[in-house]
C-alpha positions in Angstrom: 35.2 44.4 -31.5 37.6 44.9 -28.6 39.4 42.1 -26.9 37.1 42.5 -23.9 34.1 42.2 -26.2 35.6 39.0 -27.8 36.1 37.4 -24.3 32.5 38.3 -23.3 31.1 36.9 -26.5 33.1 33.7 -26.1 32.0 33.3 -22.5 28.4 33.8 -23.6 28.7 31.2 -26.3 30.3 28.8 -23.8 27.5 29.3 -21.4 25.0 28.7 -24.2 26.7 25.5 -25.3 27.0 24.3 -21.7 23.3 24.9 -21.2 22.5 23.0 -24.4 24.7 20.0 -23.4 23.2 20.0 -19.9 19.7 20.1 -21.4 20.5 17.3 -23.8 22.0 15.1 -21.0 18.9 15.6 -18.9 16.6 14.9 -21.8 18.5 11.7 -22.5 18.3 10.6 -18.9 14.6 11.3 -18.7 14.1 9.6 -22.0 16.0 6.5 -21.0 14.1 6.2 -17.7 10.8 6.7 -19.6 11.7 4.0 -22.2 12.8 1.6 -19.4 9.4 2.1 -17.7 7.5 1.6 -21.0 9.3 -1.8 -21.3 8.3 -2.7 -17.8 4.7 -1.9 -18.7 5.0 -4.1 -21.7 6.3 -6.9 -19.5 3.3 -6.6 -17.2 1.0 -6.6 -20.2 2.6 -9.7 -21.4 1.9 -11.4 -18.1 -1.8 -10.3 -18.3 -2.1 -11.3 -22.0 -0.8 -14.8 -21.3 -3.4 -15.2 -18.5 -0.7 -16.0 -15.9 -2.5 -14.1 -13.0 -4.8 -17.0 -12.0 -6.1 -18.6 -8.8 -4.4 -21.8 -7.5 -0.8 -20.4 -8.1 1.6 -19.5 -5.4 2.9 -15.9 -5.2 6.5 -17.2 -5.7 5.5 -19.2 -8.8 4.0 -16.2 -10.4 7.1 -14.1 -9.5 9.3 -16.7 -11.1 7.2 -16.7 -14.2 7.5 -12.9 -14.5 11.3 -13.1 -14.1 11.5 -15.8 -16.7 9.5 -13.8 -19.3 11.5 -10.7 -18.5 14.7 -12.6 -19.3 13.5 -14.6 -22.3 11.4 -11.9 -24.0 13.0 -8.7 -22.8 16.6 -9.7 -22.2 16.5 -8.7 -18.5 19.4 -10.1 -16.5 19.2 -7.8 -13.5 16.6 -6.7 -11.1 17.8 -4.0 -8.7 15.2 -4.5 -5.9 13.1 -7.2 -4.2 10.7 -8.9 -6.6 7.2 -8.8 -5.2 3.9 -10.5 -5.9 1.5 -10.2 -2.9 -2.0 -11.5 -2.7 -4.9 -11.5 -0.2 -3.9 -10.4 3.3 -0.3 -10.1 2.2 -1.3 -6.9 0.3 -1.3 -5.2 3.8 2.4 -5.9 4.2 5.1 -3.2 3.8 7.9 -3.6 1.2 10.5 -4.7 3.7 8.3 -7.5 5.0 8.8 -11.1 4.0 5.4 -12.6 4.6 4.5 -16.3 4.2 4.1 -17.4 0.5 0.4 -17.5 -0.2 -1.7 -19.1 -2.9 -3.7 -16.8 -5.1 -7.4 -17.4 -4.5 -10.6 -16.8 -6.5 -11.6 -13.2 -6.0 -8.3 -12.1 -4.6 -6.7 -8.7 -4.9 -2.9 -8.8 -5.6 -0.2 -6.4 -6.6 3.2 -6.5 -8.3 6.3 -4.5 -7.5 9.2 -5.3 -9.9 12.5 -3.5 -10.6 13.9 -4.8 -14.0 17.0 -3.2 -15.6 16.7 -2.5 -19.3 20.0 -1.7 -21.1 21.5 -0.3 -18.0 18.5 1.8 -16.9 16.3 1.0 -14.0 12.6 0.6 -14.0 10.3 0.4 -11.0 6.7 -0.4 -11.6 3.9 -1.2 -9.2 0.4 -2.4 -10.3 -2.7 -3.9 -8.6 -5.0 -6.6 -10.0 -8.4 -7.8 -8.9 -9.7 -11.3 -9.7 -13.4 -10.8 -9.9 -15.8 -7.9 -9.3 -15.6 -7.2 -5.6 -16.6 -3.5 -5.4 -14.3 -2.8 -2.4 -11.3 -4.3 -4.1 -12.0 -2.6 -7.4 -12.4 0.7 -5.5 -9.1 0.6 -3.6 -7.3 -0.3 -6.9 -9.0 2.6 -8.7 -8.5 5.0 -5.9 -4.8 4.3 -5.5 -4.1 4.9 -9.1 -6.2 8.1 -9.2 -4.3 9.3 -6.1 -1.0 8.7 -7.7 -1.9 11.0 -10.6 -3.1 13.6 -8.1 0.2 13.3 -6.3 2.2 13.5 -9.5 0.5 16.7 -10.5 1.1 18.2 -7.0 4.8 17.3 -7.0 5.5 19.4 -10.2 3.9 22.5 -8.6 6.4 22.5 -5.7 9.4 25.0 -5.7 11.0 23.2 -2.8 10.0 19.9 -1.2 11.6 17.8 1.5 11.2 14.0 1.7 9.3 14.4 4.9 6.9 16.9 3.4 6.3 14.6 0.4 5.7 11.6 2.7 3.3 13.7 4.8 1.4 14.6 1.7 1.2 10.9 0.6 -0.2 9.8 4.0 -2.8 12.6 3.9 -3.6 11.7 0.4 -4.4 8.1 1.5 -6.6 9.4 4.3 -8.5 11.7 1.9 -9.5 8.6 0.0 -10.5 6.8 3.2 -7.4 4.5 3.7 -4.2 4.2 5.7 -0.8 4.7 4.1 0.8 1.2 4.2 4.5 1.7 3.7 7.5 3.2 5.4 8.4 5.3 2.4 6.4 6.9 -0.4 9.1 7.0 -3.1 12.8 7.2 -3.9 15.3 8.2 -6.6 15.9 6.1 -9.8 18.5 6.3 -12.5 21.1 4.3 -14.4 22.0 1.0 -12.7 23.0 1.1 -10.0 21.5 4.5 -9.0 23.1 7.0 -6.7 23.6 6.0 -3.1 24.1 8.3 0.0 27.6 8.5 1.5 26.1 7.2 4.8 24.0 4.0 4.3 21.8 5.2 7.1 21.1 8.6 5.4 17.5 8.8 4.1 18.1 11.7 1.8 17.3 9.7 -1.3 13.9 8.4 0.0 10.5 9.9 0.5 10.6 9.2 4.2 9.3 11.1 7.3 12.9 11.6 8.6 14.3 13.1 5.3 14.4 16.8 5.9 16.5 17.7 2.8 15.1 19.2 -0.3 14.6 16.4 -2.8 14.4 18.8 -5.7 18.1 19.7 -5.3 20.7 18.5 -7.8 22.9 15.5 -7.2 26.6 15.6 -6.5 27.4 15.9 -10.2 25.0 18.8 -10.7 22.3 16.6 -12.4 18.6 16.7 -11.8 17.4 13.7 -9.8 14.5 11.6 -11.0 12.0 10.3 -8.4 9.5 7.6 -8.0 6.2 8.0 -6.2 4.9 4.8 -4.7 1.5 4.7 -3.1 0.4 1.8 -0.9 -3.1 2.2 0.4 -4.5 -0.3 2.9 -8.0 -1.0 4.2 -7.4 -2.9 7.5 -11.1 -3.4 8.2 -11.4 -5.5 5.0 -7.9 -6.8 5.0 -7.0 -5.5 1.6 -4.3 -3.2 0.1 -3.5 -1.8 -3.3 -0.2 -0.5 -4.8 0.6 1.9 -7.6 4.1 3.1 -8.5 5.9 4.7 -11.4 8.2 7.5 -12.4 7.1 11.0 -11.6 6.7 12.8 -14.9 5.0 16.0 -16.2 1.8 14.7 -17.8 
């Protein structure tokens, strides 16, 4: 083989190896995020199994109990975002709000939004619970979860997608189920702790926000694929109830 042929072969092998390494890194990142989310699901299940979601308890008390179990049973020392337990009329409140601490009542609807860090990898999980059999509360809980899976499938069909377009989709999705969209964003990136931040703190390029007009499917500064959360907050203002469902976007 000629020297030119040798060089071409070496370059081809280098490209193949680079691709394999890139693919392995991405698989490891996705796997770590998936495993972290599975542990967050186990944490929520532990709360359910211990019967801690009960009337007569303040939101803050239940939040503290979740944090304690996360630390004692799962070794969680860090939570990268606000820890949220919201019940009753507080389920209408946006993430950024700090509403009055309410007591959980019989028949309430409530939701969790927690961000534990497992072995250096972030999780972000949102779930809704209904105490009792109120059909409207059961329906909004079921609808929000169903809509999330619909949005997840839609996301993976998009060749390009801005944060603004994704937010518009989420708000229209809420409307298609008969609700309002209740939050200022509909998702964000996630990764190893702490995850990537924009150069300008006021830049919304890493949020699913109506003012983010950049393609959220583009690679990060290091050439790595970003991983995104979809968070759906549906509210029914007529009946003063809301529901929340959030987890990592993944090809199902």
